[in-house]
N, C-alpha and C positions, 0 to 999 in steps of 0.2 A: 683551587681555581675557582677565577673571580667568576659571581653570578652574575653577570650582566650580559645583554645584548651588546652595548657597545665594547668598544675593542674586540669584535667579536674576530677579526682576522687573526689576531695574538691568541685567542680561546681556542679558535680552531685548529692555529698550528702545533699549541700546546696538546691539544687534544688528538692528534694525526700522531704525535711522537708519542704517548701513552698509551694508543690505542683505546682512548675513551669515547664516550658521547659527550658533544659539547653541552654543558650544563647549560639549566633555565636561567633566566633573570630573577632577580631576587623578589621582585615582586610576585611573579607566578610560583615561586619556590614559596614563598610566606603563603599561596592559596593551598599549596598541596602540603604545607603544615601544621593547618588550622587543626585543632583537638577533633573534631567530627570524623576526621580522615587519618585517626590514629590508625587502626585495624585493615584501611583500605589500601591497594595498590594501584600505582600510577602507573602510566606507559604514555609517551607521546613522541611525537617527531612532527618537525617545522622542515617542510624541504625546500628551497629555493628552484624553480621551475627552470630559469633561464641558466645557471650557474649548475645547475643539476647535482647537486650535494644538499646534505641535511646541515642546516644549520643549528639546531638544538635537539636535544632526546634526552629520553627518560625511559629506559627498559624497551627500547625502539625494538629490540628484536625478539621480546618475550611476546608469548600468546596471551591474549586477552580474550574475554568473552564480549564482543562487539554490540548487541543488541541490532537494531535495526539499521546500523550503518551498514549490513550486510546488504542489505539493497541498491548500495553504489553498484556493486557487484554483478549483482542480478541484473538490473535497471541497463548497466553498459554493454553486458553477455548479448542481450535482445539487441538492442541496437547495433551491436556489432556483428550478431548472426543474421539477423531479420534484415538489417538495414534502417537508417532514420527515416527514410520515406516510405517503410513498408505498411500496408493499408489491409487491415483486417476487411474480407469478405464474408457477407453472411447472407446465403441463398436462400430462398424460398422455392420449390419444386412442386409440380404437380406430377400424379403419377397414372392419370389415366384421361381419356378425352373429354373436352369441353362442350357441349350442346346444349345449346338455348338458355345458356346462363348457369346450366348444373355441372358441375365437375365430377366425371364418375370415378372417383378415387381419391387420394389422399392430398393434402398439401403438409410438407415434408420440409420444415425450418432447420438447417444444417448447421449448426453451433461451431463458431470458427475460432472461441478462445477470446473473442473480442472483449476488453476488459469492460468496455464504456458503451454496452447498448443499455442505455438510459436518458437522461434529461442532461447529461453534461456539456455536449457539443453547442461552442458556441459561434455566432455567425463570423467574427474575426479570425477564424481557425485556431482557436485554442478550447482546452477543455476547461469548465469551471470547477472550483472547487472550494471548501471551507476550510480554515484553518484547523480545526478540530474535527474530523470525519464522521458523518453519520453513522460510518461503522464501528466507531469509538463512545457512542452515545451523544454525538454533534448534533446540531441541526441539519436535518437535509437541505438538500436545494431546493427553492422556491421552484424551479420549472418542474414538468409532469416526467415525472420516472420512467413512463412508458412511451416516450416522447417516439423513440426509433422504434419499439413496434407498431406503433401509430401509423408510422410512415411505410412500415412493410406492407402494413392490413390496406393502406391507400393503394399501394400499388397491384396487390391482389386484385382489389376490386377494379382496377383500372382497365385490367385484363378481362372484364365483363364476369367475371366469377358472381353468381349472386349465393350458390349453396354447393355444397358437396354430399356425396352419399358415403364418401369414407369418413377420415377423423382428421386432425391437427396434430401434427408427430413431432417431437423435436428429437432430430440425430445428434446424440451427445456423444458420439462413438470414438470423437479424436483423440481423447485420454478418460480414463476412468473416473468417473463421478466418485470421489471415496471419502477421504479423513475430510476432517474440519481442520482448517490450520491453526494453529499453535495461540495464537493471541487474539483475535475477535470470535473463533470458533465457528467461522461461516464455511458452508461448504465449497470443497474444492472442485471446479466443473468447467468444461469449456463452454457451458451456456449460463453466460451471468445477465441477469437484470437487475438493474438499481442495485449491483454489488449485490445480491442475492440476501438482500435484506428486506424487510417491511419494515418502516419506519413508524412507530408508535408515539406520539406527540402527546404530552402530557403538560398542558398547562395550566397553571396553580389559579386558584381565586385570588381576590384582593384581600382577605382577611383567614386567618385560621380558622379551619372547619367548614371553609366553604368547598361545595363540588370543583373537581378536577376537569376541563375541558379536553376531550381525546379527540386526537386526529389521526386517521390511517392513512400512509401513502407507501402505493399505490392501493387505490380500493380495490377490492378483490373477494372473489366467492373462496377463493384458496384460505382466507383466514378472516377468520370473526374474533373482535376483540369485547372482551366483559371488562371493563374497568371498575374497580371499585376502589378509588382512589382519593384521597380526601387532602386538603392544602394544610400544611403545617408550618408551626413559627417559623420565621426566617433563618433563626439561627440554628435549627434543626438539620441533620442531613437527611436525604432521600433514603426511603424504606419502603423497597418493592418488592415484592413477589409474584413470578410469573410462573404460570401453571398450565398445561395442557389439559384440557378436558376435553377430549373429542376420540370418538373410535374408528370418526371417517376419514380415512389420508387425504381426501383429497378436499376436504372442508375442515378445517382445523379449527378450534377455538381455544383462544388464549384469555384465560382468566389472569388480571393484572388487579393484586392488591396492595395497600398500604397507603403511604402518605409522602409528600415532597413539598418542601418548602417554598414560602411565598419569594416570587423572584422570577428568576429563568423558566422557560419549560424545560422539561426532560423527554428525552429520546430513550424510550424503553423497547428499542429495537429489536425485532425476531429476526434471527437468521434462520432461511427457509430450510425444511427438511429434505429437499430434494430439488435442485435449481431445475432440473429437466422436466420435472412433473411441473413445477411453478409456471417453467415457460410455456408448456402445452395450454394448461390452465389460462393463462394472460393473454397469450397470443390469440386462442378462440375469442375470449372474452372482446378485445379488441377488433378483432373481426368482425362477431356479430353485430358492433356498434357501427361499423360501415354497412352496413346490409349484406354481409355475406354470412350465412347461414352454416355455422359448423358445430360440431362437438369437439370435446380436448379425445385422445386416445383413449378408448376404454382399459382400465387398469389392468384386466386379465389378457389384454393381448400383447403378445410376445410378438420382438419386432425382429425380421431377417434384415439387418443392416446391409451384408453383399448385395440381396435383391434391391433395395431401396438403393446404394449406391449406382447400380446397372443403370438407374432413371434419372441420374443428375447428370443432362445433357442442355444445351443452352437452349435448345429448342423448349424444353420443357421448363424453364425458370422463368416464374411469373412476380418475381419479385427480388431485390437486392441491396441490402446496406453495404455501403463502403464507408469506413470509419477516417479519420484523420488521421495522418501521417504519425507513426508509432513515436516520433520526437513531440508528438505532443502530451502523449501518455504519460511522459515523465515529468512533468508537472504534479500530475494526480498521485503518481505512485511517491514521488520523494517529496513532495511539500507536505502532503498528509500522511506519510507513512502507510500507504494503505497494503495493509498485509494480504488481501486476498487475491490482489493484481499481481503481488509478488512471487506469493508462493505459487500461481497460478505457471508461471513464467518458463520454469525449469521443465515444467510437465507436459508445456507445449512447444518449447523447442526440443522434447525428446520425440514429439509426436511427427516430427516434420518426416518429408519422406527420406528425406538425405540421412536421416538419421536414425529411420528405422531401416534403411539398406545396409548400414555399416554399423547398427548393432549397439549405438549410441546413446545416452539419456543428455539432459540436458546439463547436468555438470560434468559429462565428458566435455563437450564442446566447449564450455566454460574452461578447463582444465587445457584443450588444445589452443585455445586463443591466449590465453594467459601465458603459456610456455612459447607459444610463438613471441611474445612480446617478452620473451627472457626476465620475466619475473621472477624471485624465489619463491616458489610454490612451498617450502617448507613453512612459510611462514604465514599459510593460510588453510583454513578447515571448515567446508560449508558441506551442510547437509540438506540445508532448505533453503527457500527464496526470501524468505522474509528476515532470519535472524533468529529464530529460535533453536535453532543447533549450527554454531558456527564457532570459529576462534581466527582472530585476525593480529598480526604484529602490527604496530603502528609504523613500521619501518615500511612492510608489504603494503600497507594502505596508501602511504603517500607515494610510493613508488607508480601503484596502480593508479592513482589520480594523475600523476603527471603521463603516464599513459593514453587516459581519457583524454587530458588536457590539450592533446596534440592530434584528435579526430578531429575529421570535419564538422562532427557531430559535438564535438567537445564542448563548445561556448553554449549552445543552446541547452547541453545536460548542464553545466554550473549554473545557469540563469533557474533552471526549475527547480535547483535546490531550495530549502527554508532560507530566508534571510535574518540573521540575527536581530532582536527587538522587532521585527514587523511582519513576518508571515508564517503561515505555515507553524511544523512542529516547535519555530525557534518565535513563534510571535511573541511571544511573555518572557522571554529570556534576554536579561540583560536590556532591558528599554531603557533607552537615553544615555546608555553608556558611550565610550569615544567608537568603538567599534559598531556599535548598533548600524543597520544598514548597509555595510561594507562587509560582513562575513557570510559566505554562501556555505551552507554546510547541511549534512545530513545528521539527526540525531538519531539516537538507541538506547532503549531502556531494557532491562531486563530483571526482574525481581520474584522472591518467593516469600512464603510468610514462615516465620521462627516461632514456634510454637512456645520454646522454651524461655523467649523474651515478650512473647504477645504483641510482636511489631515485624514489620517489612523490613526483609535484608535484599539492598538493590543489588543484586549480583553484578549485572552489567549497566554501566551509564557511559554513552559513547556522541562524539561529535565528530566530522569527518570533511573536509571541502575546501574551499581556496577562499583566499582574498589576497587582494594587494595591498601592501602594507604602507601606512602613511608615508614611508619613504620612498616607496615606489617599487618595492620587490613583489614578483609572482609568487605567491606561496602556495603550498597542498599542505596540508596538516592533518592530523589524526588525534584524537586524544581520546584515553581512555582511562576511567576508574572504575575497578572492581569490588565489590564486595565492602559494601558501605551501609552501615545500620547508625539509625541514630537514635537516641533517648526521649525524644521530643519532636513533632514536625514530622515531615512527609519527607523521606532520605531522596527520593526521585528529583523531587523539586531542589533539594540542598546540593545534590548532585548537579543537577542541569545548570544552575546558577552559576554553581563556580568552573565549571567545562566553560559556559559561556563567556565569563568572567577572563579565564587564560585564554581565550580566543582573543580577546579584544584587546587584553594588555598586548598578546603578540602582534596585533596588526598596528597596535602605536608604537610601539617600542623596537621592533626587529629595524635595525639599520644595514 
């Protein structure tokens, strides 16, 4: 069978007669046949959205470990169930009477699961992002991470409250604050401030041996950082050790030691131990800054959530933050592969009143939707929102992307994807290639250490999304390579560049 996209109609006819998948172009096949992929397994499909048929496939019906391309389903399910215009509402209630500026009671912030209680919101109705998210050790945004809490505090002060006899409470009962997500190890919770991390930016000196400048954001009494870090040679890798050295759970002390090379700053970010408790302390701090004298909930105090909920009335609401539309969140989650946001969504969807009444969780809602769309769910396995526990067939993924493309929110979803060689997790992939700037796709990576060979094994590398080919065809595609190990270099980089190269070749050569 010829390995060309040209003469595609003849190829498709022959494939249909033989019951086989149309084979890839010879240049794509050459990428797959490189020596480094000798022991790896490939799967892919390119699907014509207008003709509603696959153009090219390799192991398209087999299940592959997809990594963070799983987030395509997570974000799409959230948009379908909640609606693209859904806005998270985070209210603050008082629990008693206000007399002469003194509230005889508590202030209760009710966590809504809003993933962007932070400084991401921009005046143009979008959320800001940096290609490498700070949750992965990238640079933090230059905006104030407590901007949303400050807006809430200003609203509280505007009601005339100057002091409270009770405490500041965060009601995080929407769903259980429990596990840490599998990638960045950030705690899952309906309370999310600054993505539940505190950024610790270490800026090296000009010469090896110089001390390192330390910046902590947000600054809070919840965490003190003692840094004993020096500047190393520019060719040396960063070698950092972080260890908590405190017994007070409300005042953590983190000791950071080691060296970082000359050059760019390093973010040794710390994942907060309890987002709920961090929220109570941070909100108390910004309230005091605007002249409202408060203390956070006493650690020994047990909250009666049912009793608090009975007080959640409009007449007692003293502040409320309303998020940007949910579709704006797609840019953050997909461009940066934001693990906490993605991991939270199945929990949040399962906490909806309708879900609780029906006894369904977030994955049940996803299953129901995908089944209504007529997708073959035997080609999909999903156990978390971020991609640590999932398997997908390339054919399932392309059909899913076809469903999404037909939704009213489909174009915005596509625009929220990383762009090859341009931004997000594709910023450094195939820069300057023919398809750079023209392929919109979510990436995925999963790897583990191989003690036998003392190197990393990339168990999953994936890329899935859309492009309009050079010839004008609208394409949904998914490409996976599983189980890649290389003797030198980083296998994740090798695999990522190869996947981007195949996508670029497909953009250029599909007819």
